[in-house]
HTML snippet that shows the backbone in 3Dmol.js (N, CA, C, O; Angstrom):
<script src="https://3Dmol.org/build/3Dmol-min.js"></script>
<div id="view" style="width:600px;height:400px;position:relative"></div>
<script>
const pdb = `
ATOM      1  N   MET A   1       0.019  18.976  -2.107  1.00  0.00           N
ATOM      2  CA  MET A   1       0.584  18.042  -1.329  1.00  0.00           C
ATOM      3  C   MET A   1       1.456  16.970  -1.985  1.00  0.00           C
ATOM      4  O   MET A   1       1.112  16.446  -3.044  1.00  0.00           O
ATOM      5  N   LEU A   2       2.739  16.605  -1.263  1.00  0.00           N
ATOM      6  CA  LEU A   2       3.617  16.227  -2.245  1.00  0.00           C
ATOM      7  C   LEU A   2       3.491  14.417  -1.857  1.00  0.00           C
ATOM      8  O   LEU A   2       3.488  13.868  -0.756  1.00  0.00           O
ATOM      9  N   THR A   3       3.376  13.707  -3.523  1.00  0.00           N
ATOM     10  CA  THR A   3       3.079  12.651  -3.331  1.00  0.00           C
ATOM     11  C   THR A   3       4.490  11.846  -3.759  1.00  0.00           C
ATOM     12  O   THR A   3       5.351  12.394  -4.446  1.00  0.00           O
ATOM     13  N   ILE A   4       4.615  10.391  -3.228  1.00  0.00           N
ATOM     14  CA  ILE A   4       5.715   9.769  -3.921  1.00  0.00           C
ATOM     15  C   ILE A   4       5.403   8.784  -4.718  1.00  0.00           C
ATOM     16  O   ILE A   4       4.605   8.027  -4.165  1.00  0.00           O
ATOM     17  N   ASN A   5       5.720   8.417  -5.922  1.00  0.00           N
ATOM     18  CA  ASN A   5       5.317   6.852  -6.490  1.00  0.00           C
ATOM     19  C   ASN A   5       6.282   6.161  -5.876  1.00  0.00           C
ATOM     20  O   ASN A   5       7.439   6.577  -5.934  1.00  0.00           O
ATOM     21  N   VAL A   6       5.976   5.024  -5.207  1.00  0.00           N
ATOM     22  CA  VAL A   6       6.606   3.568  -4.752  1.00  0.00           C
ATOM     23  C   VAL A   6       7.292   3.464  -5.805  1.00  0.00           C
ATOM     24  O   VAL A   6       8.353   4.075  -5.680  1.00  0.00           O
ATOM     25  N   GLY A   7       7.166   2.926  -6.881  1.00  0.00           N
ATOM     26  CA  GLY A   7       8.413   2.631  -7.977  1.00  0.00           C
ATOM     27  C   GLY A   7       9.404   2.889  -8.113  1.00  0.00           C
ATOM     28  O   GLY A   7      10.361   2.118  -8.188  1.00  0.00           O
ATOM     29  N   VAL A   8       9.401   4.528  -8.203  1.00  0.00           N
ATOM     30  CA  VAL A   8      10.477   5.633  -7.907  1.00  0.00           C
ATOM     31  C   VAL A   8      11.559   4.995  -6.901  1.00  0.00           C
ATOM     32  O   VAL A   8      12.702   4.541  -6.873  1.00  0.00           O
ATOM     33  N   LEU A   9      10.185   5.323  -5.910  1.00  0.00           N
ATOM     34  CA  LEU A   9      11.145   5.231  -4.708  1.00  0.00           C
ATOM     35  C   LEU A   9      11.827   4.270  -3.918  1.00  0.00           C
ATOM     36  O   LEU A   9      12.565   4.484  -2.956  1.00  0.00           O
ATOM     37  N   LEU A  10      11.362   2.725  -4.647  1.00  0.00           N
ATOM     38  CA  LEU A  10      12.228   1.386  -4.380  1.00  0.00           C
ATOM     39  C   LEU A  10      13.116   1.569  -5.667  1.00  0.00           C
ATOM     40  O   LEU A  10      14.029   0.815  -5.331  1.00  0.00           O
ATOM     41  N   ALA A  11      13.411   1.941  -6.641  1.00  0.00           N
ATOM     42  CA  ALA A  11      14.210   2.070  -7.350  1.00  0.00           C
ATOM     43  C   ALA A  11      15.165   2.727  -6.974  1.00  0.00           C
ATOM     44  O   ALA A  11      16.259   2.165  -6.937  1.00  0.00           O
ATOM     45  N   VAL A  12      15.067   3.932  -6.632  1.00  0.00           N
ATOM     46  CA  VAL A  12      16.170   4.749  -6.057  1.00  0.00           C
ATOM     47  C   VAL A  12      16.777   3.643  -4.704  1.00  0.00           C
ATOM     48  O   VAL A  12      17.895   3.173  -4.912  1.00  0.00           O
ATOM     49  N   ILE A  13      16.326   3.379  -3.840  1.00  0.00           N
ATOM     50  CA  ILE A  13      16.987   2.102  -3.034  1.00  0.00           C
ATOM     51  C   ILE A  13      17.748   1.701  -3.455  1.00  0.00           C
ATOM     52  O   ILE A  13      18.966   1.855  -3.367  1.00  0.00           O
ATOM     53  N   VAL A  14      16.887   0.884  -4.194  1.00  0.00           N
ATOM     54  CA  VAL A  14      17.722  -0.124  -5.218  1.00  0.00           C
ATOM     55  C   VAL A  14      18.594   0.087  -5.477  1.00  0.00           C
ATOM     56  O   VAL A  14      19.379  -0.838  -5.267  1.00  0.00           O
ATOM     57  N   LEU A  15      19.291   1.515  -6.189  1.00  0.00           N
ATOM     58  CA  LEU A  15      20.401   2.052  -6.963  1.00  0.00           C
ATOM     59  C   LEU A  15      21.406   2.529  -5.811  1.00  0.00           C
ATOM     60  O   LEU A  15      22.617   2.407  -5.996  1.00  0.00           O
ATOM     61  N   LEU A  16      20.895   3.086  -4.595  1.00  0.00           N
ATOM     62  CA  LEU A  16      21.603   3.146  -3.873  1.00  0.00           C
ATOM     63  C   LEU A  16      22.336   1.872  -2.805  1.00  0.00           C
ATOM     64  O   LEU A  16      23.301   1.999  -2.051  1.00  0.00           O
ATOM     65  N   ARG A  17      21.423   0.559  -3.085  1.00  0.00           N
ATOM     66  CA  ARG A  17      22.049   0.164  -1.587  1.00  0.00           C
ATOM     67  C   ARG A  17      23.222  -1.017  -2.681  1.00  0.00           C
ATOM     68  O   ARG A  17      24.138  -1.659  -2.168  1.00  0.00           O
ATOM     69  N   LEU A  18      22.872  -1.059  -4.277  1.00  0.00           N
ATOM     70  CA  LEU A  18      23.766  -1.576  -5.374  1.00  0.00           C
ATOM     71  C   LEU A  18      24.974  -0.771  -5.459  1.00  0.00           C
ATOM     72  O   LEU A  18      25.839  -1.072  -6.282  1.00  0.00           O
ATOM     73  N   ARG A  19      25.126   0.329  -4.599  1.00  0.00           N
ATOM     74  CA  ARG A  19      26.434   1.236  -5.092  1.00  0.00           C
ATOM     75  C   ARG A  19      27.369   0.792  -4.122  1.00  0.00           C
ATOM     76  O   ARG A  19      28.575   0.897  -4.346  1.00  0.00           O
ATOM     77  N   ARG A  20      26.853   0.215  -2.865  1.00  0.00           N
ATOM     78  CA  ARG A  20      27.841   0.322  -1.966  1.00  0.00           C
ATOM     79  C   ARG A  20      28.666  -1.455  -2.304  1.00  0.00           C
ATOM     80  O   ARG A  20      28.319  -2.452  -2.937  1.00  0.00           O
ATOM     81  N   ARG A  21      29.971  -1.039  -1.406  1.00  0.00           N
ATOM     82  CA  ARG A  21      30.789  -2.417  -1.975  1.00  0.00           C
ATOM     83  C   ARG A  21      30.117  -3.644  -1.177  1.00  0.00           C
ATOM     84  O   ARG A  21      29.473  -3.761  -0.135  1.00  0.00           O
ATOM     85  N   THR A  22      30.713  -4.720  -2.453  1.00  0.00           N
ATOM     86  CA  THR A  22      30.245  -6.380  -2.389  1.00  0.00           C
ATOM     87  C   THR A  22      30.966  -6.883  -1.012  1.00  0.00           C
ATOM     88  O   THR A  22      30.395  -7.669  -0.256  1.00  0.00           O
ATOM     89  N   GLU A  23      31.831  -6.538  -0.841  1.00  0.00           N
ATOM     90  CA  GLU A  23      32.986  -6.819   0.354  1.00  0.00           C
ATOM     91  C   GLU A  23      32.012  -6.328   1.180  1.00  0.00           C
ATOM     92  O   GLU A  23      31.223  -7.272   1.228  1.00  0.00           O
ATOM     93  N   SER A  24      31.794  -5.903   1.511  1.00  0.00           N
ATOM     94  CA  SER A  24      30.926  -5.335   3.065  1.00  0.00           C
ATOM     95  C   SER A  24      29.633  -5.443   3.202  1.00  0.00           C
ATOM     96  O   SER A  24      29.061  -4.673   3.974  1.00  0.00           O
ATOM     97  N   ARG A  25      28.776  -6.597   2.349  1.00  0.00           N
ATOM     98  CA  ARG A  25      27.916  -7.111   2.656  1.00  0.00           C
ATOM     99  C   ARG A  25      27.402  -8.119   3.116  1.00  0.00           C
ATOM    100  O   ARG A  25      27.645  -9.159   2.503  1.00  0.00           O
ATOM    101  N   SER A  26      26.455  -8.208   4.425  1.00  0.00           N
ATOM    102  CA  SER A  26      26.357  -9.870   5.445  1.00  0.00           C
ATOM    103  C   SER A  26      24.830 -10.347   4.312  1.00  0.00           C
ATOM    104  O   SER A  26      24.145  -9.739   3.490  1.00  0.00           O
ATOM    105  N   ARG A  27      24.852 -11.375   4.723  1.00  0.00           N
ATOM    106  CA  ARG A  27      24.048 -12.539   3.759  1.00  0.00           C
ATOM    107  C   ARG A  27      22.456 -11.422   4.383  1.00  0.00           C
ATOM    108  O   ARG A  27      21.732 -10.960   3.500  1.00  0.00           O
ATOM    109  N   ASN A  28      22.262 -11.255   5.233  1.00  0.00           N
ATOM    110  CA  ASN A  28      21.025 -10.398   5.630  1.00  0.00           C
ATOM    111  C   ASN A  28      20.871  -9.426   4.545  1.00  0.00           C
ATOM    112  O   ASN A  28      19.882  -9.292   3.824  1.00  0.00           O
ATOM    113  N   ASP A  29      22.141  -8.656   4.507  1.00  0.00           N
ATOM    114  CA  ASP A  29      22.116  -7.326   3.683  1.00  0.00           C
ATOM    115  C   ASP A  29      21.602  -7.693   2.357  1.00  0.00           C
ATOM    116  O   ASP A  29      20.863  -6.888   1.791  1.00  0.00           O
ATOM    117  N   GLU A  30      21.895  -8.788   1.797  1.00  0.00           N
ATOM    118  CA  GLU A  30      22.041  -9.397   0.381  1.00  0.00           C
ATOM    119  C   GLU A  30      20.552  -9.883   0.310  1.00  0.00           C
ATOM    120  O   GLU A  30      20.040  -9.871  -0.809  1.00  0.00           O
ATOM    121  N   LYS A  31      19.976 -10.208   1.116  1.00  0.00           N
ATOM    122  CA  LYS A  31      18.796 -11.176   1.050  1.00  0.00           C
ATOM    123  C   LYS A  31      17.738  -9.810   1.143  1.00  0.00           C
ATOM    124  O   LYS A  31      16.694  -9.881   0.496  1.00  0.00           O
ATOM    125  N   LEU A  32      17.990  -8.691   1.873  1.00  0.00           N
ATOM    126  CA  LEU A  32      17.157  -8.061   1.750  1.00  0.00           C
ATOM    127  C   LEU A  32      17.220  -6.617   0.452  1.00  0.00           C
ATOM    128  O   LEU A  32      16.421  -5.688   0.333  1.00  0.00           O
ATOM    129  N   THR A  33      18.291  -6.872  -0.242  1.00  0.00           N
ATOM    130  CA  THR A  33      17.922  -5.854  -1.281  1.00  0.00           C
ATOM    131  C   THR A  33      17.524  -6.736  -2.192  1.00  0.00           C
ATOM    132  O   THR A  33      17.029  -6.202  -3.184  1.00  0.00           O
ATOM    133  N   VAL A  34      17.569  -8.094  -2.211  1.00  0.00           N
ATOM    134  CA  VAL A  34      16.471  -9.120  -3.019  1.00  0.00           C
ATOM    135  C   VAL A  34      15.424  -9.015  -3.138  1.00  0.00           C
ATOM    136  O   VAL A  34      14.886  -9.132  -4.239  1.00  0.00           O
ATOM    137  N   ILE A  35      14.656  -8.711  -1.839  1.00  0.00           N
ATOM    138  CA  ILE A  35      13.041  -9.078  -1.551  1.00  0.00           C
ATOM    139  C   ILE A  35      13.058  -7.451  -1.790  1.00  0.00           C
ATOM    140  O   ILE A  35      11.989  -7.201  -2.348  1.00  0.00           O
ATOM    141  N   ILE A  36      13.866  -6.135  -1.597  1.00  0.00           N
ATOM    142  CA  ILE A  36      13.477  -4.977  -2.339  1.00  0.00           C
ATOM    143  C   ILE A  36      13.353  -4.949  -3.713  1.00  0.00           C
ATOM    144  O   ILE A  36      12.500  -4.202  -4.192  1.00  0.00           O
ATOM    145  N   VAL A  37      14.171  -5.749  -4.573  1.00  0.00           N
ATOM    146  CA  VAL A  37      14.358  -6.019  -5.943  1.00  0.00           C
ATOM    147  C   VAL A  37      12.944  -6.618  -6.259  1.00  0.00           C
ATOM    148  O   VAL A  37      12.126  -5.940  -6.880  1.00  0.00           O
ATOM    149  N   LEU A  38      12.709  -7.652  -5.914  1.00  0.00           N
ATOM    150  CA  LEU A  38      11.175  -8.086  -6.115  1.00  0.00           C
ATOM    151  C   LEU A  38      10.119  -7.144  -5.917  1.00  0.00           C
ATOM    152  O   LEU A  38       9.239  -6.841  -6.723  1.00  0.00           O
ATOM    153  N   ALA A  39      10.274  -6.773  -4.923  1.00  0.00           N
ATOM    154  CA  ALA A  39       8.711  -5.688  -4.827  1.00  0.00           C
ATOM    155  C   ALA A  39       8.734  -4.958  -5.658  1.00  0.00           C
ATOM    156  O   ALA A  39       7.765  -4.771  -6.393  1.00  0.00           O
ATOM    157  N   LEU A  40      10.167  -4.173  -5.796  1.00  0.00           N
ATOM    158  CA  LEU A  40       9.918  -3.510  -7.317  1.00  0.00           C
ATOM    159  C   LEU A  40       9.212  -3.976  -8.389  1.00  0.00           C
ATOM    160  O   LEU A  40       8.315  -3.449  -9.046  1.00  0.00           O
ATOM    161  N   GLY A  41       9.939  -5.423  -8.498  1.00  0.00           N
ATOM    162  CA  GLY A  41       9.348  -5.848  -9.896  1.00  0.00           C
ATOM    163  C   GLY A  41       7.526  -6.216  -9.856  1.00  0.00           C
ATOM    164  O   GLY A  41       6.658  -6.171 -10.728  1.00  0.00           O
ATOM    165  N   VAL A  42       7.512  -6.581  -8.394  1.00  0.00           N
ATOM    166  CA  VAL A  42       5.781  -6.543  -8.385  1.00  0.00           C
ATOM    167  C   VAL A  42       4.938  -5.320  -8.757  1.00  0.00           C
ATOM    168  O   VAL A  42       3.856  -5.265  -9.342  1.00  0.00           O
ATOM    169  N   VAL A  43       5.813  -4.239  -8.204  1.00  0.00           N
ATOM    170  CA  VAL A  43       4.791  -2.750  -8.451  1.00  0.00           C
ATOM    171  C   VAL A  43       5.251  -2.098  -9.640  1.00  0.00           C
ATOM    172  O   VAL A  43       4.761  -0.975  -9.758  1.00  0.00           O
ATOM    173  N   ILE A  44       6.153  -2.485 -10.703  1.00  0.00           N
ATOM    174  CA  ILE A  44       6.459  -2.025 -12.059  1.00  0.00           C
ATOM    175  C   ILE A  44       5.436  -3.297 -13.295  1.00  0.00           C
ATOM    176  O   ILE A  44       4.868  -3.031 -14.354  1.00  0.00           O
ATOM    177  N   ALA A  45       5.577  -4.747 -12.501  1.00  0.00           N
ATOM    178  CA  ALA A  45       5.162  -5.799 -13.682  1.00  0.00           C
ATOM    179  C   ALA A  45       3.495  -4.962 -14.066  1.00  0.00           C
ATOM    180  O   ALA A  45       3.527  -4.930 -15.296  1.00  0.00           O
ATOM    181  N   PRO A  46       2.409  -4.439 -13.717  1.00  0.00           N
ATOM    182  CA  PRO A  46       1.071  -4.366 -14.257  1.00  0.00           C
ATOM    183  C   PRO A  46       1.097  -2.906 -14.755  1.00  0.00           C
ATOM    184  O   PRO A  46       0.002  -2.526 -15.170  1.00  0.00           O
ATOM    185  N   THR A  47       2.027  -2.062 -14.806  1.00  0.00           N
ATOM    186  CA  THR A  47       2.043  -0.576 -15.536  1.00  0.00           C
ATOM    187  C   THR A  47       2.389  -0.983 -17.008  1.00  0.00           C
ATOM    188  O   THR A  47       2.897  -2.078 -17.249  1.00  0.00           O
ATOM    189  N   PRO A  48       2.083  -0.015 -18.044  1.00  0.00           N
ATOM    190  CA  PRO A  48       2.236   0.088 -19.191  1.00  0.00           C
ATOM    191  C   PRO A  48       4.041  -0.209 -19.265  1.00  0.00           C
ATOM    192  O   PRO A  48       4.490  -0.833 -20.226  1.00  0.00           O
ATOM    193  N   LEU A  49       4.923   0.280 -18.214  1.00  0.00           N
ATOM    194  CA  LEU A  49       6.523   0.280 -18.666  1.00  0.00           C
ATOM    195  C   LEU A  49       6.545  -1.182 -18.140  1.00  0.00           C
ATOM    196  O   LEU A  49       7.002  -1.973 -18.965  1.00  0.00           O
ATOM    197  N   GLY A  50       6.182  -1.688 -17.033  1.00  0.00           N
ATOM    198  CA  GLY A  50       6.558  -3.131 -17.055  1.00  0.00           C
ATOM    199  C   GLY A  50       6.168  -4.193 -18.175  1.00  0.00           C
ATOM    200  O   GLY A  50       6.818  -5.216 -18.391  1.00  0.00           O
ATOM    201  N   GLU A  51       5.252  -3.888 -18.720  1.00  0.00           N
ATOM    202  CA  GLU A  51       4.698  -4.702 -20.000  1.00  0.00           C
ATOM    203  C   GLU A  51       5.400  -4.492 -20.958  1.00  0.00           C
ATOM    204  O   GLU A  51       5.536  -5.423 -21.753  1.00  0.00           O
ATOM    205  N   GLY A  52       5.983  -3.406 -21.182  1.00  0.00           N
ATOM    206  CA  GLY A  52       6.579  -2.655 -22.446  1.00  0.00           C
ATOM    207  C   GLY A  52       8.113  -3.878 -22.205  1.00  0.00           C
ATOM    208  O   GLY A  52       8.600  -4.596 -23.079  1.00  0.00           O
ATOM    209  N   ILE A  53       8.527  -3.762 -20.850  1.00  0.00           N
ATOM    210  CA  ILE A  53      10.210  -4.066 -20.754  1.00  0.00           C
ATOM    211  C   ILE A  53       9.527  -6.012 -21.169  1.00  0.00           C
ATOM    212  O   ILE A  53      10.075  -6.641 -22.075  1.00  0.00           O
ATOM    213  N   GLY A  54       8.374  -6.635 -20.364  1.00  0.00           N
ATOM    214  CA  GLY A  54       7.937  -8.013 -20.714  1.00  0.00           C
ATOM    215  C   GLY A  54       7.942  -7.613 -21.865  1.00  0.00           C
ATOM    216  O   GLY A  54       9.071  -7.203 -22.132  1.00  0.00           O
ATOM    217  N   ASP A  55       7.095  -7.492 -22.899  1.00  0.00           N
ATOM    218  CA  ASP A  55       7.324  -7.595 -24.200  1.00  0.00           C
ATOM    219  C   ASP A  55       8.976  -7.620 -24.728  1.00  0.00           C
ATOM    220  O   ASP A  55       9.598  -8.658 -24.958  1.00  0.00           O
ATOM    221  N   VAL A  56       9.417  -6.501 -24.835  1.00  0.00           N
ATOM    222  CA  VAL A  56      11.083  -6.648 -25.096  1.00  0.00           C
ATOM    223  C   VAL A  56      11.664  -7.294 -24.988  1.00  0.00           C
ATOM    224  O   VAL A  56      12.513  -7.493 -25.857  1.00  0.00           O
ATOM    225  N   LEU A  57      11.582  -8.310 -23.479  1.00  0.00           N
ATOM    226  CA  LEU A  57      12.479  -9.003 -23.047  1.00  0.00           C
ATOM    227  C   LEU A  57      12.033 -10.701 -23.442  1.00  0.00           C
ATOM    228  O   LEU A  57      12.742 -11.706 -23.485  1.00  0.00           O
ATOM    229  N   GLY A  58      10.442 -10.502 -23.718  1.00  0.00           N
ATOM    230  CA  GLY A  58      10.318 -12.048 -24.952  1.00  0.00           C
ATOM    231  C   GLY A  58      10.765 -11.971 -25.852  1.00  0.00           C
ATOM    232  O   GLY A  58      11.322 -12.974 -26.298  1.00  0.00           O
ATOM    233  N   GLN A  59      10.770 -10.383 -26.835  1.00  0.00           N
ATOM    234  CA  GLN A  59      11.365 -11.040 -27.952  1.00  0.00           C
ATOM    235  C   GLN A  59      12.884 -11.276 -28.073  1.00  0.00           C
ATOM    236  O   GLN A  59      13.560 -12.117 -28.666  1.00  0.00           O
ATOM    237  N   LEU A  60      13.167 -10.208 -27.281  1.00  0.00           N
ATOM    238  CA  LEU A  60      14.974 -10.915 -27.135  1.00  0.00           C
ATOM    239  C   LEU A  60      14.981 -12.409 -26.885  1.00  0.00           C
ATOM    240  O   LEU A  60      15.507 -13.164 -27.703  1.00  0.00           O
ATOM    241  N   ALA A  61      14.274 -12.963 -25.512  1.00  0.00           N
ATOM    242  CA  ALA A  61      14.488 -14.516 -25.426  1.00  0.00           C
ATOM    243  C   ALA A  61      14.096 -15.042 -26.943  1.00  0.00           C
ATOM    244  O   ALA A  61      14.833 -15.783 -27.593  1.00  0.00           O
ATOM    245  N   SER A  62      12.584 -14.453 -27.491  1.00  0.00           N
ATOM    246  CA  SER A  62      12.549 -15.615 -28.888  1.00  0.00           C
ATOM    247  C   SER A  62      13.452 -15.839 -29.819  1.00  0.00           C
ATOM    248  O   SER A  62      13.788 -16.873 -30.396  1.00  0.00           O
ATOM    249  N   GLY A  63      13.978 -14.217 -29.934  1.00  0.00           N
ATOM    250  CA  GLY A  63      15.502 -14.111 -31.143  1.00  0.00           C
ATOM    251  C   GLY A  63      16.300 -15.031 -30.772  1.00  0.00           C
ATOM    252  O   GLY A  63      16.769 -15.810 -31.601  1.00  0.00           O
ATOM    253  N   ILE A  64      16.596 -15.106 -29.467  1.00  0.00           N
ATOM    254  CA  ILE A  64      18.001 -15.871 -29.170  1.00  0.00           C
ATOM    255  C   ILE A  64      17.827 -17.240 -29.401  1.00  0.00           C
ATOM    256  O   ILE A  64      18.629 -18.072 -29.826  1.00  0.00           O
ATOM    257  N   THR A  65      16.405 -17.371 -28.984  1.00  0.00           N
ATOM    258  CA  THR A  65      16.114 -19.328 -29.164  1.00  0.00           C
ATOM    259  C   THR A  65      16.031 -19.727 -30.983  1.00  0.00           C
ATOM    260  O   THR A  65      16.264 -20.765 -31.601  1.00  0.00           O
ATOM    261  N   ASP A  66      15.643 -18.531 -31.355  1.00  0.00           N
ATOM    262  CA  ASP A  66      15.613 -18.653 -33.056  1.00  0.00           C
ATOM    263  C   ASP A  66      16.904 -18.837 -33.684  1.00  0.00           C
ATOM    264  O   ASP A  66      17.220 -19.639 -34.564  1.00  0.00           O
ATOM    265  N   SER A  67      17.627 -17.929 -33.065  1.00  0.00           N
ATOM    266  CA  SER A  67      18.948 -18.137 -33.684  1.00  0.00           C
ATOM    267  C   SER A  67      20.422 -19.009 -33.430  1.00  0.00           C
ATOM    268  O   SER A  67      21.593 -19.046 -33.807  1.00  0.00           O
ATOM    269  N   SER A  68      19.294 -19.784 -32.350  1.00  0.00           N
ATOM    270  CA  SER A  68      20.206 -21.161 -31.465  1.00  0.00           C
ATOM    271  C   SER A  68      19.693 -22.247 -32.852  1.00  0.00           C
ATOM    272  O   SER A  68      20.538 -22.947 -33.409  1.00  0.00           O
ATOM    273  N   ARG A  69      18.470 -22.257 -33.215  1.00  0.00           N
ATOM    274  CA  ARG A  69      18.060 -23.732 -34.030  1.00  0.00           C
ATOM    275  C   ARG A  69      18.995 -23.401 -35.455  1.00  0.00           C
ATOM    276  O   ARG A  69      19.019 -24.213 -36.380  1.00  0.00           O
TER     277      ARG A  69
END
`;
const viewer = $3Dmol.createViewer("view");
viewer.addModel(pdb, "pdb");
viewer.setStyle({}, {cartoon: {color: "spectrum"}});
viewer.zoomTo();
viewer.render();
</script>
């Protein structure tokens, strides 16, 4: 039986939607893209990959904050 990882499916959908030309997008199309990206974030967040990305972004943000002092 074939199984599909929801995170991978959402990532593919996001990549396909972002490859389209910006000029041809309507406001509803942009809103749908934002909703899909948020759903992808919710799916990825509790996974080890999501936690790793969060840690890296946290270290990057603290490094930027420390360098500005």
